[in-house]
SEDRENVO-857986 format. One line per 2 residues: their letters; for each residue y, z, x of C-alpha. Coordinates in steps of 0.001 Angstrom, whole numbers, plus 500000, padded with zeros to 6 digits. Last residue first. Layout:
a) Y Z X  ...
***
This chain:
qm) 872216 744428 141631  870873 745730 144950
ae) 874338 746151 146480  875424 748511 143621
tl) 872387 750712 144292  873090 750856 147975
is) 876746 751952 147596  875911 754446 144926
ni) 873071 756034 147002  875426 756370 149954
qa) 878134 758049 147759  875613 760492 146423
sv) 874519 761346 149940  878205 761808 150881
aa) 878655 764263 148039  875541 766169 148960
pi) 876865 766691 152528  874744 765080 155306
ee) 873458 767789 157715  873692 768153 161447
rs) 871293 769808 163855  872634 770434 167326
sq) 874647 767995 169426  872918 766074 172224
pn) 872205 767747 175556  869809 769053 174206
rt) 867280 767941 171668  868006 766478 168254
pg) 867164 768467 165132  863879 768143 163284
vq) 862753 765246 161162  862075 765957 157442
ia) 860562 762631 156359  860849 762591 152553
ts) 863785 760214 152722  867547 760185 152068
ar) 868873 763542 153281  866399 764136 156110
ma) 866725 760512 157257  870502 760805 157085
ak) 870457 763915 159248  868347 762080 161772
mw) 870937 759268 161692  873547 761890 162334
pv) 871960 763385 165401  871107 759961 166859
wp) 874437 758148 166435  877091 760592 167695
rl) 879963 760852 165259  883209 758875 165774
gn) 881523 755521 165081  883244 754774 161826
et) 882624 758327 160463  878897 758065 161613
il) 877380 758487 158149  880060 756578 156287
nv) 880223 753852 158892  876495 753297 158689
vk) 876628 753303 154877  879492 750815 154737
sl) 877645 748519 157206  874477 748614 155031
ae) 876526 747865 151859  878383 744998 153546
qa) 875090 743529 154784  873562 743653 151301
ra) 876739 742054 149847  876660 739358 152500
ak) 873030 738570 151524  874096 738347 147946
kf) 876768 735730 148814  874508 734002 151206
dg) 871952 733022 148564  869911 730544 150550
qh) 866529 731986 149328  865652 732888 152892
lm) 868962 734551 153306  868647 736468 150097
re) 865181 737752 151028  866499 738863 154488
lr) 869409 740725 153077  867167 742276 150382
lt) 864771 743597 153050  867645 744989 155101
ae) 869202 746896 152066  865788 748132 150843
pf) 864844 749581 154204  867404 752384 153975
in) 866024 755120 156199  863518 753581 158556
ft) 865405 750282 158627  868518 752335 159409
tg) 867274 752872 163034  867115 749118 163743
ia) 864771 746594 165436  865699 742965 164763
si) 864268 739518 164781  865682 736115 163503
sg) 868509 735472 165912  869610 731939 164962
lt) 873397 732369 164891  873227 732831 161105
ya) 870749 735732 161679  873156 737422 164039
pl) 876034 737163 161581  873844 738784 158923
ll) 872261 741507 161002  875522 742777 162544
dd) 875644 746261 160939  872193 747243 162153
cg) 872911 746475 165802  869629 746326 167730
lf) 868915 742569 167589  865493 741639 168850
vr) 865438 738668 171189  861986 737037 171541
fn) 860741 734772 174307  858052 732309 173478
kd) 857931 730872 176957  857311 727337 175719
sy) 860622 727475 173857  862528 727497 177131
rk) 865519 725529 175903  865411 727201 172484
iv) 865324 730647 174036  868255 729759 176208
qv) 870207 728726 173171  869396 731994 171394
ck) 870554 733959 174390  873896 732061 174359
al) 874350 733007 170741  873720 736634 171679
eq) 876439 736319 174307  878902 735140 171766
ld) 877747 737824 169337  878771 740581 171706
ss) 878180 743597 169424  875454 744905 171675
tf) 871957 746340 171193  869966 743247 172270
kl) 866283 744160 172532  864743 741841 175083
ga) 862372 739045 175855  858765 738496 176865
ft) 858618 739270 180586  855026 739612 181710
pv) 855304 737593 184870  858635 739000 186023
kg) 859483 736772 188928  858855 733655 186889
ea) 861796 731802 188321  863045 729583 185465
ac) 862172 731721 182504  863093 735078 184080
ke) 866316 733683 185436  867325 732039 182149
ll) 866519 735142 180121  868512 737373 182533
ss) 871414 734884 182499  871490 734941 178709
ms) 871444 738736 178922  874619 738725 180993
ln) 875036 742310 182340  876616 745178 180508
vg) 875564 748364 182187  877422 751368 180746
tf) 874174 753007 179596  874906 754068 176041
gp) 877150 751262 174767  875491 748864 177161
lh) 872026 749079 175525  870004 746033 176576
yy) 866361 747195 176468  864172 744725 178491
fl) 860966 743634 176907  857602 743554 178673
pt) 854403 741996 177351  851308 743840 178581
np) 848663 742640 180934  850379 743340 184241
aa) 851435 746930 183380  852565 748445 186688
as) 853387 744990 188053  855707 744405 185097
vl) 857577 747671 185867  858196 746526 189436
al) 859276 743047 188289  861670 744710 185853
yq) 863508 746353 188834  863814 743197 190790
vl) 865070 741335 187693  867727 743992 187269
qe) 868839 743589 190822  869192 739837 190370
vn) 871080 740302 187106  873824 742212 188840
ap) 874979 745723 189660  871805 747388 188579
rf) 872089 751151 187928  870808 753593 190499
fl) 871238 756427 188043  870071 755098 184662
dh) 867364 752794 186090  867046 749895 183629
lc) 865782 750442 180142  862275 749277 179368
mi) 860218 748088 176435  856506 747893 176463
gd) 854259 745639 174344  851366 745464 171947
vk) 850001 748868 173078  846498 748784 174622
ls) 846460 752526 175241  845775 751803 178940
ea) 848870 749584 178927  851033 752504 177671
hk) 849706 754654 180486  850457 752135 183142
al) 854008 751657 181812  854412 755388 181594
al) 853387 755876 185229  855758 753065 186273
vd) 858616 754748 184450  857714 758150 185871
pl) 857734 756849 189488  861060 755036 188711
pg) 862821 758252 187573  863593 758144 183854
gg) 865164 755900 181255  862386 753427 180752
vq) 859035 753471 178980  859877 752312 175482
vv) 856577 751725 173660  855991 748712 171430
it) 853578 749041 168493  852671 746240 166130
qg) 850978 747380 162887  847955 745213 161943
ap) 845826 748075 160876  847850 751141 160257
rc) 848995 753254 163352  847665 756815 163466
qm) 846004 757007 166850  848382 754582 168527
wa) 851444 756591 167381  849883 759838 168625
ea) 849106 758379 172034  852648 757200 172526
va) 853950 760638 171502  851575 762340 173970
kr) 852590 760087 176835  856255 760863 176184
ee) 855493 764534 176075  853602 764349 179367
ln) 856506 762642 181087  859215 764990 179933
qa) 861281 764195 176774  865026 763676 176296
cg) 864865 760102 177453  862398 759266 174697
eg) 864778 760570 172073  862961 758756 169180
st) 866342 757471 167990  866904 755907 171372
gn) 863442 754676 172062  860298 756765 172503
va) 858258 754362 170204  859855 751018 169403
pm) 858296 750657 165946  857964 747091 164557
***
């Protein structure tokens, strides 16, 4: 499921009209049956509301929203108030919160957010969240809340590519990841092996994906978006351009590293 204008899509580096144009382009070219969610947050509140309305007018399948990046919520109650405003701007479209503490510096309890939205109903269109955090204990709590409020049909999408296996074993069965666009075979094999009960091969696929991520980012020392775009250029036919300012300029994956990546993935598929 594409999350249009998300982190890798550099939604926060675009102006209002550009973000609308990108969403429109996705809706015009999407294949039949393809689910499209548009990330509308990360800008001034008037722009966020305008993007939410615009996305609903396109009949997208859902919208995703960061919190305000300047007037950041200090607690879950403030976050709920913000999401309620976004929900009102697109009252007929499912709304997902984008939990991204590594970028935003806001690390509130997502299990509390789910509980509050389920119990109080102050965000009528709330449908779940994207959980881009390595806090597996909190993720497990989210899974438990979802089970308690199963009638709400909330979904939690994991956003950490290198934690798919442990997240799946905790009961988190959905994910949105940058590497799925670049190395889909590793993720697909991981899921297949899990469904077949072959945890050894699933672990090998996860280990390979984690190795590749660490290789590209130098164990997290390199910025995520520029280097993932470099990996896409090196490993696929999709020749994406450089990242926009203020992120670093165009990077390239050395041929030796590309060969190492291919070797890791090939070995994991055996």
